[in-house]
PALO-237524 format. One line per 10 residues: number of its first residue (from 0); for each residue z negated, x negated, y of N, C-alpha, C. Coordinates in steps of 0.1 Angstrom, whole numbers. Atoms other than C-alpha are relative to their C-alpha. Layout:
N
NUM	Z X Y Z X Y Z X Y ~ ...
This chain:
384
0	-13 5 -3 -132 156 -239 0 -16 -1 ~ -1 15 1 -121 120 -248 3 -6 14 ~ -3 6 -13 -118 95 -220 15 -1 3 ~ -15 0 -2 -80 93 -225 4 13 6 ~ -4 -13 -5 -76 130 -220 -6 3 14 ~ 6 -2 -13 -100 130 -190 8 -8 11 ~ -7 7 -10 -81 103 -172 14 6 3 ~ -13 -7 -2 -48 122 -177 -3 13 8 ~ 3 -13 -7 -65 154 -165 -3 -3 15 ~ 2 4 -14 -77 136 -134 13 -3 8
10	-12 3 -6 -43 122 -127 8 13 4 ~ -8 -12 -2 -27 156 -130 -6 9 11 ~ 6 -8 -11 -53 172 -107 4 -6 13 ~ -4 7 -13 -46 146 -80 15 3 3 ~ -14 -2 -2 -9 150 -85 4 14 5 ~ -3 -14 -4 -10 188 -82 -5 3 14 ~ 6 -3 -13 -31 186 -50 1 -12 10 ~ -1 12 -9 -17 158 -28 -3 3 14 ~ 3 -1 -14 -28 152 7 5 -12 8 ~ -6 11 -8 -13 131 35 -11 -9 5
20	9 10 -6 -29 100 51 -9 6 11 ~ 9 -4 -10 -60 107 70 -6 14 -1 ~ 5 -14 2 -65 143 58 -2 3 -15 ~ 3 -1 14 -75 137 22 -13 6 -3 ~ 13 -6 0 -105 159 26 -4 6 -14 ~ 2 -6 13 -102 179 -7 0 -11 -11 ~ 0 11 10 -93 147 -26 -13 -7 0 ~ 13 7 -2 -124 130 -12 -12 8 -6 ~ 10 -8 5 -146 159 -21 0 1 -15 ~ -2 0 14 -132 160 -56 -6 -13 -6
30	4 13 5 -139 123 -61 -16 -1 1 ~ 15 0 -1 -175 127 -48 -6 8 -11 ~ 5 -8 11 -180 155 -73 0 -7 -13 ~ -2 7 12 -167 134 -101 -11 -11 -1 ~ 10 11 0 -189 104 -92 -14 6 -2 ~ 14 -6 2 -220 127 -89 -2 4 -14 ~ 1 -4 14 -213 141 -124 -3 -12 -9 ~ 2 12 7 -214 105 -136 -13 -7 3 ~ 13 6 -4 -247 98 -119 2 -12 9 ~ -3 11 -9 -230 75 -94 -1 4 15
40	1 -4 -14 -241 76 -58 12 -4 8 ~ -11 4 -8 -215 76 -31 -2 4 15 ~ 0 -4 -14 -209 79 7 14 1 5 ~ -13 -1 -7 -181 88 30 2 -11 10 ~ -3 10 -10 -164 62 51 14 4 6 ~ -13 -3 -6 -136 67 76 5 14 -2 ~ -2 -14 2 -138 105 72 4 4 -14 ~ -6 -4 13 -118 107 40 -1 -11 -11 ~ 2 10 10 -128 75 22 -13 2 -7 ~ 12 -2 8 -153 75 -6 -4 -14 -6
50	5 12 6 -174 45 -17 -11 3 -9 ~ 10 -2 10 -194 47 -49 -6 -13 -4 ~ 6 12 4 -219 22 -62 -8 2 -13 ~ 7 1 13 -230 15 -98 -9 -12 1 ~ 10 11 -1 -262 -5 -96 -3 -6 -14 ~ 2 7 13 -265 -30 -125 -14 -4 -1 ~ 14 5 4 -296 -44 -142 -5 -10 10 ~ 3 11 -9 -295 -74 -119 9 1 12 ~ -9 0 -12 -281 -79 -84 6 -13 3 ~ -5 13 -2 -266 -113 -90 14 0 6
60	-13 -1 -5 -230 -103 -83 5 14 2 ~ -6 -13 -2 -209 -74 -71 15 -1 -1 ~ -15 -1 1 -173 -66 -80 4 14 5 ~ -5 -13 -5 -153 -39 -62 13 3 -6 ~ -13 -6 5 -125 -17 -75 5 9 11 ~ -6 -8 -11 -101 -2 -50 11 8 -5 ~ -12 -9 3 -78 28 -54 3 7 13 ~ -4 -8 -12 -57 44 -26 2 14 -5 ~ 1 -14 5 -57 82 -26 10 9 8 ~ -9 -9 -8 -31 95 0 14 1 -6
70	-13 -3 5 3 110 -7 10 -1 11 ~ -11 2 -9 37 111 10 6 13 4 ~ -7 -12 -5 57 137 30 13 1 -7 ~ -12 -2 9 82 143 1 -2 12 -8 ~ 0 -12 8 91 175 -16 4 -4 -15 ~ -2 4 14 87 170 -54 11 8 -6 ~ -11 -6 7 117 177 -76 -2 0 -15 ~ 3 0 14 100 172 -110 -3 14 -5 ~ 3 -13 6 98 202 -133 -11 -2 -10 ~ 12 3 8 63 196 -147 -11 10 3
80	10 -10 -1 33 218 -152 -10 -4 12 ~ 9 5 -11 13 196 -127 7 -3 13 ~ -8 2 -12 39 197 -100 -8 3 13 ~ 8 -1 -13 26 194 -64 0 15 4 ~ 2 -14 -5 12 227 -51 1 1 15 ~ 0 1 -15 14 215 -15 15 -3 4 ~ -14 1 -3 49 221 -2 3 -12 10 ~ -3 12 -9 65 189 13 -9 -12 -2 ~ 9 12 2 38 166 0 0 -3 -15 ~ -1 5 14 39 145 -32 -6 -13 -2
90	4 13 4 22 117 -49 12 -7 -7 ~ -13 7 4 55 97 -51 -2 -15 -1 ~ 2 14 0 39 63 -51 -10 -4 -10 ~ 10 4 11 13 65 -79 -14 0 4 ~ 14 0 -4 -18 69 -59 -9 9 -8 ~ 7 -9 9 -28 98 -81 -4 -8 -13 ~ 2 8 11 -26 73 -110 -11 -10 3 ~ 10 11 -4 -47 46 -92 -14 6 1 ~ 13 -7 -1 -75 71 -84 -5 4 -14 ~ 4 -4 13 -75 83 -120 -5 -12 -9
100	4 12 7 -76 48 -134 -14 -5 4 ~ 13 5 -4 -105 38 -113 -12 9 -3 ~ 10 -10 4 -124 70 -119 -3 -1 -16 ~ 1 2 14 -118 64 -156 -9 -12 -3 ~ 8 12 1 -132 29 -153 -14 2 4 ~ 13 -4 -5 -161 43 -134 -8 7 -11 ~ 7 -8 10 -169 67 -162 -4 -10 -12 ~ 4 9 10 -168 39 -188 -11 -9 4 ~ 11 9 -5 -190 16 -167 -13 7 2 ~ 13 -8 -3 -215 44 -158 -8 1 -13
110	8 -2 13 -224 47 -195 -6 -14 -4 ~ 5 14 4 -232 9 -196 -8 -6 11 ~ 6 6 -12 -250 6 -163 -14 -7 -3 ~ 13 7 4 -283 -3 -180 2 -14 -5 ~ -2 14 5 -267 -34 -194 9 -8 9 ~ -9 8 -9 -244 -44 -165 -9 -10 8 ~ 7 11 -7 -255 -77 -150 5 -2 14 ~ -5 1 -13 -244 -69 -115 4 14 5 ~ -3 -13 -5 -231 -41 -93 15 2 0 ~ -14 -3 -1 -198 -23 -92 2 10 12
120	-3 -9 -11 -184 -8 -60 13 7 -3 ~ -12 -8 2 -158 19 -62 6 5 13 ~ -5 -3 -13 -136 21 -31 12 9 -1 ~ -11 -9 0 -114 52 -28 5 1 14 ~ -5 2 -14 -93 44 3 10 10 4 ~ -11 -8 -6 -74 68 25 10 -8 7 ~ -10 6 -10 -43 61 46 6 -13 -3 ~ -8 12 3 -26 34 27 14 1 4 ~ -14 -2 -3 8 48 33 3 -1 15 ~ -2 1 -14 4 50 70 -7 -13 6
130	8 13 -3 -17 17 70 -12 4 9 ~ 12 -2 -8 -50 14 87 -12 4 -8 ~ 11 -5 8 -71 29 59 -9 -11 -5 ~ 8 11 5 -83 -5 45 -8 -5 11 ~ 8 5 -11 -93 -17 79 -11 9 4 ~ 10 -10 -4 -111 15 86 -13 0 -9 ~ 12 0 9 -133 15 55 -7 -14 0 ~ 6 13 -1 -139 -23 59 -9 0 12 ~ 7 -1 -13 -150 -17 95 -13 7 -2 ~ 12 -8 2 -175 8 83 -9 -5 -11
140	9 7 8 -190 -16 58 2 0 -15 ~ -2 -1 14 -174 -11 24 -2 -13 -8 ~ 1 13 7 -175 -49 16 -14 -6 2 ~ 14 5 -3 -212 -52 26 -10 8 -8 ~ 12 -8 5 -246 -41 12 3 7 -13 ~ 0 15 1 -242 -55 -13 14 -6 3 ~ -12 7 -3 -217 -81 -4 9 -1 -13 ~ -10 0 11 -185 -80 -26 4 -15 -3 ~ -3 13 4 -179 -112 -46 15 -1 -5 ~ -14 -1 5 -145 -101 -61 4 14 1
150	-5 -14 -1 -122 -71 -56 13 0 -8 ~ -12 -2 8 -95 -58 -79 7 13 4 ~ -8 -12 -3 -67 -33 -73 12 1 -10 ~ -12 -2 9 -38 -19 -93 10 9 7 ~ -11 -9 -4 -4 -3 -87 9 2 -12 ~ -9 -3 11 17 14 -112 14 -5 3 ~ -13 7 -2 51 -2 -118 10 6 -10 ~ -10 -4 9 83 13 -132 10 -11 -4 ~ -8 12 4 97 -22 -136 -6 -7 -12 ~ 7 6 11 72 -31 -163 -2 11 -11
160	1 -9 11 71 -14 -197 -14 6 -2 ~ 13 -6 3 43 10 -205 -8 -7 -10 ~ 8 8 9 14 -7 -222 -1 -15 3 ~ 1 14 -4 19 -40 -204 -7 0 14 ~ 7 2 -13 1 -54 -173 7 -12 7 ~ -6 10 -8 16 -75 -145 -9 -8 8 ~ 9 9 -7 -2 -105 -130 9 -9 9 ~ -8 9 -10 11 -123 -98 -9 -10 6 ~ 7 11 -7 -1 -156 -85 6 -1 14 ~ -4 2 -13 1 -162 -48 5 12 7
170	-5 -11 -8 22 -141 -24 6 10 -9 ~ -5 -11 8 29 -107 -39 8 10 7 ~ -7 -11 -8 39 -83 -11 0 -5 14 ~ -3 5 -13 51 -87 24 -10 4 11 ~ 7 -5 -12 33 -86 57 9 10 7 ~ -8 -11 -6 44 -54 76 -4 2 14 ~ 2 -3 -14 49 -50 113 8 12 3 ~ -7 -12 -5 59 -17 129 3 -2 15 ~ -5 2 -14 79 -18 162 5 12 6 ~ -7 -10 -7 87 8 187 5 -6 13
180	-7 6 -11 112 -2 214 6 12 8 ~ -7 -10 -10 124 18 245 9 -8 9 ~ -10 6 -9 155 8 265 4 11 10 ~ -2 -10 -10 158 26 298 12 -5 9 ~ -11 3 -8 191 27 317 0 9 12 ~ -2 -9 -11 205 50 344 10 11 -4 ~ -9 -11 3 220 84 338 11 2 10 ~ -12 -3 -9 255 92 351 10 8 -8 ~ -11 -8 6 286 113 344 7 -10 -10 ~ -7 8 10 304 101 312 13 -5 4
190	-13 4 -5 336 100 331 0 -11 11 ~ 2 10 -10 322 76 357 -12 -10 -5 ~ 11 8 5 301 52 336 -4 -12 9 ~ 4 11 -8 302 25 362 -11 3 10 ~ 10 -4 -9 278 45 383 -14 1 -7 ~ 13 0 8 251 44 356 -2 -13 -7 ~ 3 12 9 236 19 332 -2 6 -14 ~ 0 -6 13 244 27 296 -10 -6 -10 ~ 11 5 9 213 24 275 5 0 -15 ~ -5 0 14 233 32 243 8 -12 -3
200	-7 12 2 256 3 248 -10 -12 -1 ~ 10 11 1 226 -20 254 -7 1 -13 ~ 7 -1 13 208 -6 223 9 -5 -11 ~ -9 4 10 239 -12 202 1 -15 -1 ~ -1 15 0 242 -48 213 -13 -6 -6 ~ 12 5 5 205 -53 206 -1 1 -15 ~ 1 -2 15 207 -38 171 8 -10 -8 ~ -8 10 7 235 -61 161 -5 -14 2 ~ 5 13 -3 220 -91 178 -13 -3 -8 ~ 13 2 6 186 -87 162 1 -4 -15
210	-2 4 14 201 -91 127 3 -15 -1 ~ -3 14 1 211 -126 135 -13 -9 0 ~ 13 7 0 174 -136 138 -2 -5 -14 ~ 2 4 14 171 -136 100 11 -9 -5 ~ -11 8 5 206 -149 93 3 -13 6 ~ -3 13 -7 207 -177 119 -12 -7 6 ~ 12 7 -6 171 -185 131 -11 -3 -10 ~ 11 2 10 150 -183 99 6 -8 -11 ~ -4 8 12 151 -208 71 4 9 -11 ~ -5 -9 10 172 -191 44 -9 0 -13
220	9 0 12 145 -201 18 -12 8 3 ~ 11 -8 -4 120 -180 37 4 15 0 ~ -3 -14 0 121 -142 29 -4 6 13 ~ 2 -7 -12 124 -120 59 9 12 1 ~ -9 -12 -2 137 -85 67 -3 6 13 ~ 1 -8 -12 143 -67 100 8 13 -3 ~ -7 -13 2 151 -30 96 -3 9 11 ~ 2 -10 -10 157 -6 124 3 13 -7 ~ -1 -12 8 151 27 107 2 13 8 ~ -2 -12 -7 153 52 135 4 -4 14
230	-5 1 -13 172 55 168 2 13 6 ~ -2 -13 -6 172 83 193 3 -2 15 ~ -3 2 -14 188 87 227 12 9 4 ~ -12 -8 -5 213 106 249 -3 15 2 ~ 1 -14 -3 216 141 263 12 9 -4 ~ -12 -8 3 252 152 258 12 -10 -2 ~ -11 8 3 286 139 248 6 -6 13 ~ -7 4 -13 297 135 285 -10 -5 10 ~ 11 6 -9 265 119 299 -3 -14 -4 ~ 5 14 3 257 82 301 -15 1 -2
240	14 -2 4 223 81 283 -10 -7 9 ~ 11 6 -8 192 76 304 -8 -10 -8 ~ 9 9 7 172 60 276 3 1 -15 ~ -1 1 15 172 50 239 -13 -5 -5 ~ 12 5 6 142 46 217 3 -3 -15 ~ -3 3 14 141 30 182 -13 -5 -6 ~ 11 4 8 116 23 155 5 -10 -11 ~ -4 11 9 118 -8 133 -12 -5 -8 ~ 10 7 7 99 -28 107 5 -14 -3 ~ -2 14 3 96 -65 101 -8 -3 -12
250	7 4 12 87 -78 66 1 -15 -2 ~ 0 14 2 77 -114 60 -11 -4 -10 ~ 10 5 9 57 -135 35 -8 -12 7 ~ 6 11 -7 49 -164 59 -4 3 14 ~ 5 -4 -13 28 -161 90 7 -7 11 ~ -8 7 -11 48 -187 110 13 7 2 ~ -12 -7 -1 80 -168 102 -2 13 7 ~ 4 -12 -6 63 -136 112 -1 -1 16 ~ 1 2 -14 54 -150 146 13 -4 7 ~ -13 4 -5 88 -165 151 9 12 2
260	-8 -12 -1 105 -132 145 -4 9 12 ~ 6 -8 -11 82 -114 170 5 -6 13 ~ -4 6 -12 90 -140 197 15 1 2 ~ -14 -1 -1 127 -138 190 4 14 5 ~ -3 -14 -4 128 -100 193 -3 2 15 ~ 4 -1 -15 109 -102 227 10 -7 9 ~ -9 8 -8 133 -129 240 14 8 1 ~ -12 -8 0 163 -107 230 0 12 10 ~ 2 -11 -10 149 -78 250 1 -5 14 ~ 0 6 -13 144 -100 280 15 -3 4
270	-14 3 -3 180 -112 277 8 13 2 ~ -7 -12 -2 192 -76 274 -3 6 14 ~ 3 -5 -14 175 -67 307 8 -7 10 ~ -8 8 -9 193 -95 324 15 3 -1 ~ -14 -2 2 227 -88 309 5 14 3 ~ -4 -14 -2 227 -50 312 -7 7 12 ~ 7 -6 -12 202 -43 340 -9 12 -5 ~ 9 -11 5 181 -20 317 -14 -5 1 ~ 15 3 1 143 -19 315 -4 2 -14 ~ 4 -2 14 127 -24 281 -15 -1 -1
280	14 1 4 93 -20 265 -1 -1 -15 ~ 2 2 14 80 -29 231 -14 2 -4 ~ 13 -2 5 50 -18 211 1 -7 -14 ~ -1 8 12 46 -44 183 -14 1 -8 ~ 12 -4 7 20 -32 157 -1 -8 -13 ~ 3 8 13 5 -55 130 -6 10 -10 ~ 5 -10 10 3 -30 101 -8 -7 -11 ~ 7 7 11 -7 -54 74 5 -14 -2 ~ -5 14 3 -6 -91 65 6 0 -14 ~ -5 1 14 11 -104 34 -11 0 -10
290	10 0 11 -7 -98 2 1 -12 -8 ~ 0 13 8 -16 -132 -13 -12 0 -9 ~ 11 -1 9 -36 -130 -44 -8 -14 -1 ~ 8 12 1 -65 -155 -47 2 -7 -13 ~ -3 8 12 -58 -183 -71 -11 2 -11 ~ 10 -1 10 -92 -181 -88 -1 14 -6 ~ 0 -13 5 -90 -143 -91 12 3 -10 ~ -12 -2 8 -55 -144 -105 -2 -7 -14 ~ 3 7 12 -65 -170 -131 -10 8 -9 ~ 10 -8 7 -95 -149 -141 6 13 -6
300	-6 -12 5 -75 -117 -144 11 -3 -11 ~ -10 4 10 -47 -135 -164 -8 -2 -14 ~ 7 2 13 -73 -146 -190 -5 13 -6 ~ 5 -13 4 -89 -112 -191 11 9 -6 ~ -11 -8 4 -55 -95 -195 5 -5 -14 ~ -4 5 12 -45 -118 -223 -9 3 -11 ~ 11 -4 10 -78 -111 -241 2 15 -4 ~ 0 -15 2 -74 -73 -237 13 5 -5 ~ -13 -5 3 -37 -66 -238 7 -8 -11 ~ -8 9 9 -26 -95 -259 10 -8 8
310	-8 9 -9 -6 -124 -245 15 6 2 ~ -14 -5 -1 28 -107 -253 1 12 9 ~ -1 -12 -9 19 -77 -231 -5 -3 14 ~ 3 5 -14 10 -98 -200 12 -5 6 ~ -12 4 -7 39 -101 -176 -4 -8 12 ~ 2 8 -12 37 -130 -151 11 2 9 ~ -10 -4 -10 55 -117 -121 4 -12 8 ~ -5 12 -6 77 -143 -106 2 2 15 ~ -4 -1 -14 90 -129 -73 -9 10 8 ~ 7 -9 -9 72 -113 -44 10 11 4
320	-8 -11 -5 85 -80 -30 -3 2 15 ~ 1 -2 -14 91 -69 6 -7 13 4 ~ 8 -12 -4 71 -37 4 -14 -5 4 ~ 13 4 -5 37 -37 20 -12 7 -7 ~ 11 -6 7 2 -30 8 -13 -5 7 ~ 12 4 -8 -31 -30 28 -12 -5 -8 ~ 10 6 9 -51 -43 -2 -3 -14 6 ~ 1 13 -6 -45 -76 17 -12 -1 9 ~ 11 1 -9 -72 -67 41 -13 -3 -6 ~ 13 3 7 -100 -69 15 0 -15 -4
330	-1 14 4 -88 -104 6 -5 -9 11 ~ 6 8 -11 -101 -116 40 -15 -1 -1 ~ 14 -1 2 -136 -108 28 -5 -5 -13 ~ 4 4 14 -136 -117 -9 13 -4 -7 ~ -11 3 9 -113 -133 -35 3 13 -8 ~ -4 -12 8 -93 -107 -54 14 -1 -6 ~ -13 0 6 -63 -98 -74 5 15 -1 ~ -7 -13 0 -38 -69 -72 10 -1 -12 ~ -7 1 12 -22 -61 -105 10 12 -2 ~ -10 -11 2 8 -40 -117 -2 6 -14
340	2 -7 13 2 -14 -145 14 5 -4 ~ -13 -5 5 34 -9 -165 0 14 -4 ~ -1 -15 3 44 28 -166 14 4 -4 ~ -14 -4 3 81 27 -176 1 2 -15 ~ -2 -3 14 89 43 -209 15 5 -3 ~ -13 -6 3 121 63 -206 6 5 14 ~ -6 -4 -12 144 80 -180 -9 7 9 ~ 9 -8 -8 117 103 -168 -10 -8 8 ~ 10 9 -7 95 73 -158 7 -12 7 ~ -8 11 -5 123 52 -143 4 1 15
350	-3 -2 -14 127 67 -108 -8 -10 9 ~ 8 9 -9 117 43 -80 -11 8 8 ~ 11 -5 -9 86 48 -58 7 7 12 ~ -4 -8 -12 89 72 -28 13 8 -3 ~ -12 -8 4 115 93 -47 -5 13 -5 ~ 5 -14 3 112 131 -52 -1 2 -15 ~ 2 -2 14 115 126 -90 -9 -11 -6 ~ 9 11 5 90 97 -93 -10 6 -10 ~ 10 -4 10 68 100 -124 -3 -12 -8 ~ 4 12 7 51 77 -148 -3 5 -15
360	5 -2 13 42 74 -185 -15 0 0 ~ 15 -2 -1 6 88 -184 -7 -8 -11 ~ 8 7 11 -3 71 -217 -4 -14 4 ~ 4 13 -4 -5 38 -199 -13 0 8 ~ 11 -1 -9 -33 50 -176 -14 -3 -7 ~ 13 2 7 -63 52 -201 -2 -15 -4 ~ 2 15 3 -56 16 -213 -3 -8 12 ~ 3 7 -13 -55 4 -177 -14 2 4 ~ 15 -2 -4 -89 20 -170 -9 -8 -9 ~ 8 8 10 -103 4 -202 1 -15 4
370	-2 14 -3 -89 -29 -191 -8 -4 13 ~ 7 3 -12 -104 -27 -156 -15 0 -3 ~ 14 0 4 -138 -18 -172 -4 -13 -7 ~ 2 13 7 -135 -48 -195 0 -12 9 ~ 0 11 -9 -126 -71 -167 -13 -1 9 ~ 12 -1 -7 -156 -59 -147 -12 -6 -8 ~ 11 5 9 -180 -66 -176 2 -15 -1 ~ -2 14 2 -164 -100 -181 -4 -8 13 ~ 3 7 -12 -168 -109 -144 -15 -1 2 ~ 15 -1 -2 -205 -98 -144 -8 -7 -10
380	7 7 10 -213 -117 -175 -5 -14 4 ~ 6 12 -4 -235 -148 -173 10 -12 -2 ~ -9 11 3 -206 -170 -186 11 -1 10 ~ -10 1 -10 -183 -162 -157 -4 -7 12
């Protein structure tokens, strides 16, 4: 079987057998089996993560390749032969593609290991969608022994034409905070609201008020988003609600802005307690920092991409996006670059990520794998 067909076969296998964050056991076992067949040693990290190592001829440098492997709780609506077999679970963000690309690159590189002038680490990371996966595998040592000198990652993109590659300098994706808030009032009869403390009224004022943080407290030239995505509370139509809970996310590209928003939200909750007499609590979770590509790594990848794809097929991405990506965690330990693989060809490959009809042009994947392998060899060469 040609490498092109094998990469597409791998992608379709992953797509048909998606698993949610933290329970990617069959996916991990399949990856281990594939690596073993290529003569690549591997070990488990964080229960469902897999790290392989191709030992080169010399141990001068080590480059790491990272692919996320978890899926989403979405029911697939595509009518394809490789449709998800697991009801309510789907690879709707392209992680099946990422795993296939990196396994394809691993196969190409495994055939050249006698001539590789350095090591290649292959990090197949769980729990990217729920966050925490990168931190877990890093904590268990994926960036050590041998120490990683550079790390590369990819994400398929339906905004870039198939056969092209996207390179971003600097900030690429937002820092992501997850917030859980509880507002506790006092239950009473709906006909006698003055005898209670209405947590729903307090929550409504907070929701409207918190939006002014971005519109009135943050420099309009600094990107920031506050989204309250879930709210729950109340017992019945004629009862003043005892409590309201809500879940929200904050997205920023600048660390100072991130801290400012957190402080402002806390201050608004304190003010809410004073004005309404409610009691509040907040759980503010740092899911991931902003993904800021290393300058040296971005420059290196741009040169490699122009050599491999041709200059006209290299897209220099101008704007950052407010989605999150825990690839940022690896950049605390080594310079690296996160790239977009163009997979848009026609209507069938135009649906956005996290959509039940999400799909890609698979023909872009083998070329991406070959590019990654080419970039690895270039990095490990004596001239780099």
